[in-house]
Each structure stands twice: as structure tokens, then as C-alpha cells.
C-alpha positions, 0 to 999 in steps of 0.5 A, spaced: 500 500 499 505 505 501 508 503 494 501 505 491 501 511 495 508 513 493 506 512 486 500 516 487 505 521 489 509 521 484 504 522 479 501 527 482 506 532 485 512 531 481 509 529 475 505 535 475 510 540 477 516 538 473 512 534 467 506 537 464 506 544 467 512 546 463 510 542 458 503 545 458 507 552 458 512 550 453 507 549 448 503 555 449 507 560 451 512 565 446 520 563 447 524 570 448 529 568 444 532 560 441 538 557 443 538 552 437 541 546 438 542 547 446 535 546 447 537 539 447 541 539 453 534 539 456 534 531 455 540 529 459 537 534 465 530 531 464 533 524 464 538 525 470 532 529 474 527 523 473 532 517 475 534 521 482 526 522 483 525 515 482 531 513 486 528 517 491 522 514 491 525 507 491 529 509 497 522 513 501 518 507 500 523 502 501 528 504 506 523 508 509 517 505 509 513 511 507 512 516 502 515 523 500 507 526 502 508 530 508 501 526 509 504 520 510 512 521 511 518 515 512 517 512 518 525 511 518 530 516 517 532 515 510 540 517 509 542 512 503 542 513 495 542 520 494 541 522 500 546 521 502 550 526 498 545 532 499 539 531 503 534 534 498 535 530 492 528 530 491 528 539 491 535 538 487 532 534 481 525 539 481 530 544 480 534 540 474 528 539 471 525 546 471 532 548 469 531 542 463 524 546 461 528 552 461 533 550 455 528 547 451 523 553 451 526 559 454 519 563 456 519 568 462 515 563 466 520 558 464 526 562 466 523 564 472 520 557 474 527 554 477 528 561 482 521 560 484 520 553 485 528 553 489 525 559 493 518 555 496 523 549 497 528 553 501 522 556 505 519 549 506 525 546 508 528 551 513 521 553 516 517 546 517 520 540 514 527 540 517 524 542 525 519 537 523 525 531 522 529 534 528 523 532 532 521 526 529 528 523 529 532 526 534 540 527 535 540 521 528 537 527 524 542 533 527 548 528 526 546 527 518 545 534 517 552 536 519 555 530 514 551 532 508 549 539 505 542 542 505 543 543 496 549 542 493 551 535 493 558 533 497 562 528 493 567 525 496 
């Protein structure tokens, strides 16, 4: 049942924010400029972001025994996979996907989307998510925060 809830959340939230809405904007809005062949750099960014997103969903479902949805969070702290390198890889994946959309169709909404998304994520993480995780997981989460950066992956 947890896997089905995760799948539903994956389709509903990242599917809309990283897929459908940017696609709709790119199909209906006017590009401010063209970048020619460089627009195809969007494809590897999309592959990387969706691969990372799916990997994180897998870790939340099977290692954390929960979903990425705030209403049904993991029961165990997830510090494996991409979470070993950065505390918020799903949000980072979302930003990478939106940068891909910005390259694919550089219209004003898609140019500002990564910045707006990052700002919203940062506020959510610092004002709600991190305090909630500190309360839930205590010193294990505090230790994790000391080892792993919030936004820029730490590659060893």
C-alpha cells in the first residue's frame, strides 16, 4: 500500500510540477529567444532529474517505510542513495528538471520557474521540514545534518 501511495504522489506532485505544467507552458507561451541546438541539453537534465527522483521515491518507500508526501512521511530516517550526498535530492532534481525546461523553451515563466521553485523549497525545508525531522529523529537527524549539505551535493 505504501508503494501505491508513493506512486500516486509521484504522479500528482513531481509529475505535474516537473512534467505537465512546464510542458503546457512550453507549448503555449512564446519563447523570449532561441538557443538552437543547446536546447537539447534539456534531455540529459530531464533524465538525470527523473532518475534521481525515482531513486529517492524508492528509498523513501522501501528504506524509510513511508512516502515523500508530508501527510505520510517515512517512519525511518532516509540517509542512503542520493541522501548520502545531499539532504534534499528530490528538490534538487526538481530544480534540474526546471532548468531543462528553461533550456527547452526559454519563455519568461520557465526562466523564473527554477528560482521560484528553489525559494519555495528553501522556505519549506527551513521553516517546516527540518524542524519536524529534528523533532521526529532527534540526534540522528542532527548528526545527519552535520555530515550532509542541504542543497549542493557533497561528493567524496
